[in-house]
Every structure is written in structure tokens, then in C-alpha cells.
C-alpha positions as CSV (number, residue, x, y, z in Angstrom):
1,X,-7.8,-29.4,-9.7
2,X,-6.8,-27.4,-6.7
3,X,-9.3,-24.6,-7.5
4,X,-12.0,-27.2,-7.8
5,X,-11.2,-28.5,-4.3
6,X,-11.2,-25.0,-2.9
7,X,-14.6,-24.2,-4.5
8,X,-16.0,-27.5,-3.3
9,X,-15.1,-26.8,0.3
10,X,-16.2,-23.2,0.3
11,X,-19.4,-22.5,2.4
12,X,-22.6,-21.9,0.5
13,X,-22.8,-18.2,-0.6
14,X,-19.2,-17.4,0.2
15,X,-17.0,-16.0,-2.5
16,X,-13.3,-16.1,-2.5
17,X,-11.1,-13.1,-2.9
18,X,-9.3,-12.7,-6.2
19,X,-5.5,-12.8,-6.3
20,X,-5.5,-9.2,-7.3
21,X,-7.6,-8.2,-4.3
22,X,-5.2,-10.1,-2.0
23,X,-2.2,-8.5,-3.7
24,X,-3.8,-5.1,-3.1
25,X,-4.8,-5.8,0.5
26,X,-1.4,-6.9,1.7
27,X,0.5,-3.6,1.2
28,X,-2.5,-1.7,2.6
29,X,-2.5,-3.8,5.8
30,X,1.3,-3.7,6.2
31,X,1.4,0.1,5.6
32,X,-1.5,0.6,8.1
33,X,0.5,-1.4,10.6
34,X,3.7,0.7,10.1
35,X,1.8,4.0,10.3
36,X,-0.2,2.8,13.3
37,X,3.1,2.1,15.0
38,X,4.3,5.6,14.1
39,X,1.0,7.0,15.5
40,X,1.5,5.1,18.8
41,X,5.1,6.0,19.0
42,X,4.5,9.8,18.4
43,X,1.3,10.0,20.6
44,X,3.1,10.9,23.9
45,X,5.4,13.4,22.4
46,X,3.3,15.1,19.7
47,X,-0.1,14.9,21.3
48,X,-3.3,13.2,20.0
49,X,-4.2,15.8,17.4
50,X,-0.8,16.1,15.8
51,X,-0.3,12.3,15.8
52,X,-3.8,11.9,14.2
53,X,-3.0,14.5,11.5
54,X,0.3,12.7,10.8
55,X,-1.4,9.4,10.6
56,X,-4.0,10.7,8.2
57,X,-1.4,12.4,6.0
58,X,0.6,9.2,5.9
59,X,-2.4,7.2,4.7
60,X,-3.4,9.5,1.8
61,X,-1.2,7.8,-0.8
62,X,-2.6,4.4,0.2
63,X,-6.2,5.8,-0.1
64,X,-5.3,7.0,-3.6
65,X,-4.0,3.5,-4.5
66,X,-7.2,1.9,-3.1
67,X,-9.3,4.4,-5.0
68,X,-7.5,3.5,-8.3
69,X,-8.0,-0.2,-7.6
70,X,-11.7,0.2,-6.9
71,X,-12.2,2.1,-10.2
72,X,-11.6,-1.3,-11.9
73,X,-9.4,-0.5,-14.8
74,X,-5.7,-1.1,-14.5
75,X,-5.9,-3.1,-11.2
76,X,-2.3,-4.3,-11.7
77,X,-1.2,-0.6,-12.0
78,X,-3.0,0.2,-8.7
79,X,-1.3,-2.7,-7.0
80,X,2.1,-1.5,-8.2
81,X,1.2,2.0,-6.9
82,X,0.3,0.5,-3.5
83,X,3.4,-1.7,-3.2
84,X,5.7,1.2,-4.2
85,X,4.1,3.5,-1.6
86,X,4.4,0.8,1.1
87,X,8.1,0.2,0.3
88,X,8.8,3.9,0.2
89,X,7.2,4.4,3.6
90,X,8.9,1.3,5.0
91,X,12.3,2.6,3.9
92,X,11.6,6.0,5.4
93,X,10.5,4.5,8.7
94,X,13.7,2.4,8.8
95,X,15.8,5.5,8.2
96,X,13.8,7.6,10.7
97,X,13.7,5.1,13.6
98,X,16.8,2.8,13.0
99,X,19.0,4.6,10.5
100,X,21.7,7.3,11.0
101,X,19.3,10.1,10.0
102,X,19.4,11.9,13.3
103,X,16.8,14.6,13.7
104,X,16.1,14.7,9.9
105,X,14.2,11.5,10.1
106,X,11.1,13.3,11.4
107,X,11.1,15.6,8.4
108,X,11.5,12.6,6.2
109,X,8.3,11.1,7.7
110,X,6.5,14.3,7.0
111,X,7.7,14.5,3.4
112,X,7.4,10.8,2.4
113,X,3.6,10.9,1.8
114,X,4.2,13.7,-0.7
115,X,7.0,11.8,-2.3
116,X,4.8,8.7,-2.5
117,X,2.1,10.8,-4.2
118,X,4.2,12.4,-6.9
119,X,7.3,10.2,-7.4
120,X,7.2,6.7,-5.8
121,X,3.6,5.9,-6.5
122,X,3.7,6.8,-10.2
123,X,6.8,4.8,-10.6
124,X,5.0,1.8,-9.1
125,X,2.1,2.6,-11.4
126,X,4.5,2.3,-14.4
127,X,5.9,-1.0,-13.1
128,X,2.3,-2.3,-12.7
129,X,1.5,-1.2,-16.2
130,X,4.6,-3.1,-17.6
131,X,3.4,-6.2,-15.7
132,X,-0.1,-5.7,-17.0
133,X,1.2,-5.4,-20.6
134,X,3.1,-8.7,-20.3
135,X,0.4,-10.7,-18.6
136,X,-1.1,-13.5,-20.6
137,X,-4.6,-12.8,-22.1
138,X,-7.5,-13.8,-19.8
139,X,-5.4,-13.7,-16.6
140,X,-6.6,-12.0,-13.4
141,X,-3.7,-9.5,-13.6
142,X,-4.8,-8.2,-17.0
143,X,-8.2,-7.2,-15.7
């Protein structure tokens, strides 16, 4: 009933985003906001080129997650990868900017994208795979 009302009120030719696309977009937007904050915060101290390189390096795991999502197979796994990378980055930002890490926080910010690529992201991929395996047949998450 609710979906019928949404479809009836949708403008002609407009298509709604699937739940999996929304679940993928949210960690990407949140991570881009965190890394954008890091870019702005580091810009005066590091200079524009160093801050831009750090921003690009920080977004590589999210680009990998988006690429996996766009491939079409295992969307739930790619969503798990993206959420794990976002949570890993958010935790590292907390430690670097608000935690008791001292001067080691900056090194953590440099190392976290690599950890996201080789440890945290694959762990999220496995969590997404387990959710995909338990999804009911025909659901959007099983696509």
C-alpha cells in the first residue's frame, strides 16, 4: 500500500532509488564529509598539494566499494565493504582528532586507507556476504 502511494505521487518519468542504492550512498556521503573535514583542517598546515593527495588516498577504499557496487553482483557485499570502511575511517578520525593518540594520530590517518583496503573492507565484505546469504529470495538485498 505504501509503495503504491509513493509510485502514484512520483513525477512522470522519475524513478526512485532502490534501498540498496540508498544504503550504499549513505556511507559514501558520510565518509566524503569526514575526509573533506580532514582536507580543510590540514590545508593550512600541509599545503594544498599534500592535503589533496591525502584526500585522494583516503577516498580510494570508498572508490573500490563503489566500483564493486556498480559491477552489480553482490551489492550487499559492496555495501558491507563501504560501511566497514566508513566506520574504520570514522574511528581513526576520532582517535586522531579527539582521542589520546598524540602525534601518532596523523600516522593513523595515513595508514587507515591501507587498512581499509586489506583488512576492514574485506571484513565488511564477508559481513555483507553473510547478510546476502540469509536474505529472503527475491528481496532487493539478494540482488
